[in-house]
Backbone as JSON Lines, residues from 0, in Angstrom:
{"i":0,"aa":"M","n":[21.76,-38.56,-12.54],"ca":[22.54,-38.03,-11.45],"c":[22.85,-39.12,-10.44]}
{"i":1,"aa":"S","n":[21.97,-40.05,-10.27],"ca":[22.28,-41.1,-9.34],"c":[23.4,-42.01,-9.85]}
{"i":2,"aa":"E","n":[23.79,-41.87,-11.12],"ca":[24.91,-42.62,-11.66],"c":[26.21,-41.86,-11.42]}
{"i":3,"aa":"N","n":[26.31,-41.13,-10.34],"ca":[27.51,-40.39,-9.95],"c":[27.87,-39.28,-10.94]}
{"i":4,"aa":"I","n":[26.9,-38.68,-11.56],"ca":[27.13,-37.53,-12.42],"c":[27.15,-36.29,-11.53]}
{"i":5,"aa":"D","n":[28.12,-35.45,-11.71],"ca":[28.26,-34.26,-10.88],"c":[27.18,-33.23,-11.26]}
{"i":6,"aa":"F","n":[26.37,-32.85,-10.28],"ca":[25.27,-31.92,-10.52],"c":[25.76,-30.6,-11.08]}
{"i":7,"aa":"E","n":[26.79,-30.03,-10.48],"ca":[27.28,-28.73,-10.91],"c":[27.85,-28.78,-12.32]}
{"i":8,"aa":"K","n":[28.54,-29.87,-12.65],"ca":[29.06,-30.02,-14.01],"c":[27.93,-30.16,-15.01]}
{"i":9,"aa":"S","n":[26.88,-30.86,-14.61],"ca":[25.72,-31.02,-15.49],"c":[25.03,-29.69,-15.75]}
{"i":10,"aa":"I","n":[24.9,-28.88,-14.72],"ca":[24.3,-27.55,-14.88],"c":[25.17,-26.69,-15.8]}
{"i":11,"aa":"A","n":[26.47,-26.75,-15.61],"ca":[27.38,-25.98,-16.46],"c":[27.26,-26.43,-17.92]}
{"i":12,"aa":"R","n":[27.15,-27.74,-18.12],"ca":[27.01,-28.26,-19.49],"c":[25.67,-27.81,-20.08]}
{"i":13,"aa":"L","n":[24.62,-27.8,-19.29],"ca":[23.32,-27.31,-19.76],"c":[23.42,-25.85,-20.19]}
{"i":14,"aa":"E","n":[24.16,-25.06,-19.44],"ca":[24.34,-23.65,-19.8],"c":[25.1,-23.53,-21.13]}
{"i":15,"aa":"E","n":[26.11,-24.37,-21.33],"ca":[26.85,-24.37,-22.6],"c":[25.93,-24.73,-23.76]}
{"i":16,"aa":"I","n":[25.13,-25.76,-23.56],"ca":[24.21,-26.21,-24.6],"c":[23.22,-25.11,-24.93]}
{"i":17,"aa":"T","n":[22.66,-24.48,-23.91],"ca":[21.69,-23.41,-24.11],"c":[22.31,-22.27,-24.92]}
{"i":18,"aa":"E","n":[23.51,-21.9,-24.55],"ca":[24.2,-20.81,-25.26],"c":[24.42,-21.17,-26.73]}
{"i":19,"aa":"K","n":[24.86,-22.39,-26.99],"ca":[25.09,-22.81,-28.38],"c":[23.78,-22.82,-29.17]}
{"i":20,"aa":"L","n":[22.72,-23.32,-28.55],"ca":[21.44,-23.38,-29.25],"c":[20.87,-21.98,-29.5]}
{"i":21,"aa":"E","n":[21.07,-21.07,-28.56],"ca":[20.57,-19.71,-28.72],"c":[21.29,-18.97,-29.84]}
{"i":22,"aa":"K","n":[22.56,-19.27,-30.03],"ca":[23.31,-18.63,-31.11],"c":[22.78,-19.05,-32.47]}
{"i":23,"aa":"G","n":[22.3,-20.28,-32.56],"ca":[21.66,-20.75,-33.77],"c":[22.58,-20.96,-34.96]}
{"i":24,"aa":"K","n":[23.86,-21.06,-34.76],"ca":[24.78,-21.23,-35.88],"c":[25.24,-22.67,-35.99]}
{"i":25,"aa":"L","n":[24.3,-23.59,-35.86],"ca":[24.62,-25.02,-35.9],"c":[23.83,-25.69,-37.01]}
{"i":26,"aa":"K","n":[24.34,-26.82,-37.45],"ca":[23.6,-27.64,-38.4],"c":[22.48,-28.33,-37.65]}
{"i":27,"aa":"L","n":[21.48,-28.75,-38.39],"ca":[20.31,-29.38,-37.78],"c":[20.68,-30.6,-36.94]}
{"i":28,"aa":"D","n":[21.57,-31.44,-37.45],"ca":[21.94,-32.63,-36.69],"c":[22.68,-32.28,-35.4]}
{"i":29,"aa":"E","n":[23.47,-31.2,-35.43],"ca":[24.15,-30.74,-34.21],"c":[23.14,-30.2,-33.2]}
{"i":30,"aa":"M","n":[22.16,-29.46,-33.7],"ca":[21.14,-28.9,-32.81],"c":[20.32,-30.01,-32.15]}
{"i":31,"aa":"T","n":[19.93,-31.01,-32.93],"ca":[19.12,-32.08,-32.35],"c":[19.93,-32.91,-31.35]}
{"i":32,"aa":"A","n":[21.21,-33.12,-31.63],"ca":[22.06,-33.85,-30.69],"c":[22.21,-33.08,-29.38]}
{"i":33,"aa":"L","n":[22.45,-31.77,-29.49],"ca":[22.57,-30.94,-28.28],"c":[21.26,-30.89,-27.51]}
{"i":34,"aa":"Y","n":[20.14,-30.76,-28.24],"ca":[18.84,-30.73,-27.58],"c":[18.59,-32.03,-26.82]}
{"i":35,"aa":"S","n":[18.92,-33.15,-27.46],"ca":[18.74,-34.45,-26.82],"c":[19.6,-34.57,-25.56]}
{"i":36,"aa":"E","n":[20.86,-34.17,-25.67],"ca":[21.75,-34.19,-24.51],"c":[21.2,-33.29,-23.4]}
{"i":37,"aa":"G","n":[20.73,-32.12,-23.78],"ca":[20.21,-31.18,-22.81],"c":[18.99,-31.7,-22.08]}
{"i":38,"aa":"T","n":[18.09,-32.34,-22.8],"ca":[16.89,-32.86,-22.14],"c":[17.24,-33.98,-21.17]}
{"i":39,"aa":"K","n":[18.23,-34.8,-21.53],"ca":[18.66,-35.87,-20.62],"c":[19.31,-35.29,-19.37]}
{"i":40,"aa":"L","n":[20.16,-34.27,-19.56],"ca":[20.8,-33.62,-18.42],"c":[19.77,-32.94,-17.52]}
{"i":41,"aa":"A","n":[18.8,-32.26,-18.14],"ca":[17.77,-31.57,-17.36],"c":[16.96,-32.56,-16.53]}
{"i":42,"aa":"A","n":[16.63,-33.7,-17.12],"ca":[15.88,-34.72,-16.39],"c":[16.71,-35.27,-15.23]}
{"i":43,"aa":"A","n":[17.99,-35.52,-15.48],"ca":[18.86,-36.05,-14.43],"c":[19.03,-35.03,-13.3]}
{"i":44,"aa":"C","n":[19.17,-33.76,-13.66],"ca":[19.3,-32.72,-12.64],"c":[18.01,-32.59,-11.84]}
{"i":45,"aa":"G","n":[16.89,-32.67,-12.51],"ca":[15.6,-32.61,-11.82],"c":[15.45,-33.75,-10.82]}
{"i":46,"aa":"K","n":[15.87,-34.95,-11.24],"ca":[15.8,-36.1,-10.35],"c":[16.72,-35.91,-9.15]}
{"i":47,"aa":"A","n":[17.92,-35.38,-9.39],"ca":[18.86,-35.13,-8.29],"c":[18.28,-34.13,-7.3]}
{"i":48,"aa":"L","n":[17.62,-33.1,-7.81],"ca":[17.01,-32.1,-6.92],"c":[15.88,-32.71,-6.11]}
{"i":49,"aa":"E","n":[15.09,-33.57,-6.73],"ca":[14.01,-34.24,-6.0],"c":[14.58,-35.11,-4.88]}
{"i":50,"aa":"E","n":[15.65,-35.85,-5.21],"ca":[16.28,-36.71,-4.21],"c":[16.85,-35.89,-3.06]}
{"i":51,"aa":"A","n":[17.45,-34.75,-3.39],"ca":[18.0,-33.88,-2.35],"c":[16.88,-33.33,-1.47]}
{"i":52,"aa":"Q","n":[15.77,-32.97,-2.08],"ca":[14.64,-32.44,-1.32],"c":[14.09,-33.5,-0.37]}
{"i":53,"aa":"I","n":[14.02,-34.74,-0.83],"ca":[13.54,-35.83,0.03],"c":[14.49,-36.01,1.22]}
{"i":54,"aa":"K","n":[15.79,-35.99,0.96],"ca":[16.77,-36.13,2.04],"c":[16.66,-34.99,3.04]}
{"i":55,"aa":"I","n":[16.53,-33.78,2.54],"ca":[16.42,-32.61,3.43],"c":[15.15,-32.68,4.26]}
{"i":56,"aa":"T","n":[14.05,-33.07,3.62],"ca":[12.79,-33.21,4.34],"c":[12.91,-34.26,5.43]}
{"i":57,"aa":"K","n":[13.57,-35.37,5.12],"ca":[13.75,-36.42,6.12],"c":[14.62,-35.93,7.27]}
{"i":58,"aa":"I","n":[15.72,-35.26,6.95],"ca":[16.61,-34.75,7.99],"c":[15.86,-33.75,8.87]}
{"i":59,"aa":"T","n":[15.12,-32.85,8.25],"ca":[14.36,-31.85,8.98],"c":[13.32,-32.52,9.87]}
{"i":60,"aa":"G","n":[12.64,-33.52,9.31],"ca":[11.64,-34.24,10.09],"c":[12.26,-34.98,11.26]}
{"i":61,"aa":"D","n":[13.4,-35.62,11.0],"ca":[14.1,-36.34,12.08],"c":[14.53,-35.38,13.18]}
{"i":62,"aa":"N","n":[15.04,-34.22,12.8],"ca":[15.47,-33.23,13.78],"c":[14.31,-32.7,14.6]}
{"i":63,"aa":"E","n":[13.16,-32.5,13.97],"ca":[12.0,-32.0,14.69],"c":[11.49,-33.05,15.69]}
{"i":64,"aa":"E","n":[11.56,-34.33,15.29],"ca":[11.1,-35.4,16.18],"c":[12.04,-35.56,17.37]}
{"i":65,"aa":"N","n":[13.32,-35.35,17.14],"ca":[14.32,-35.53,18.21],"c":[14.57,-34.24,18.98]}
{"i":66,"aa":"G","n":[14.1,-33.14,18.47],"ca":[14.45,-31.85,19.06],"c":[13.52,-31.42,20.09]}
């Protein structure tokens, strides 16, 4: 996500991947490729959420100190 990947687009792609995997009508190589892509997207989204939480905590802390 820090490589300028859009968080919302990544979440939407994760939902697409999940739907395809749940249907189960894929070849094994397609499933493993989607699973791999999904795990990478999930990790990137998780990192983006952590970074956002740090920023929010800092902003909140700064506001409390100045308020």
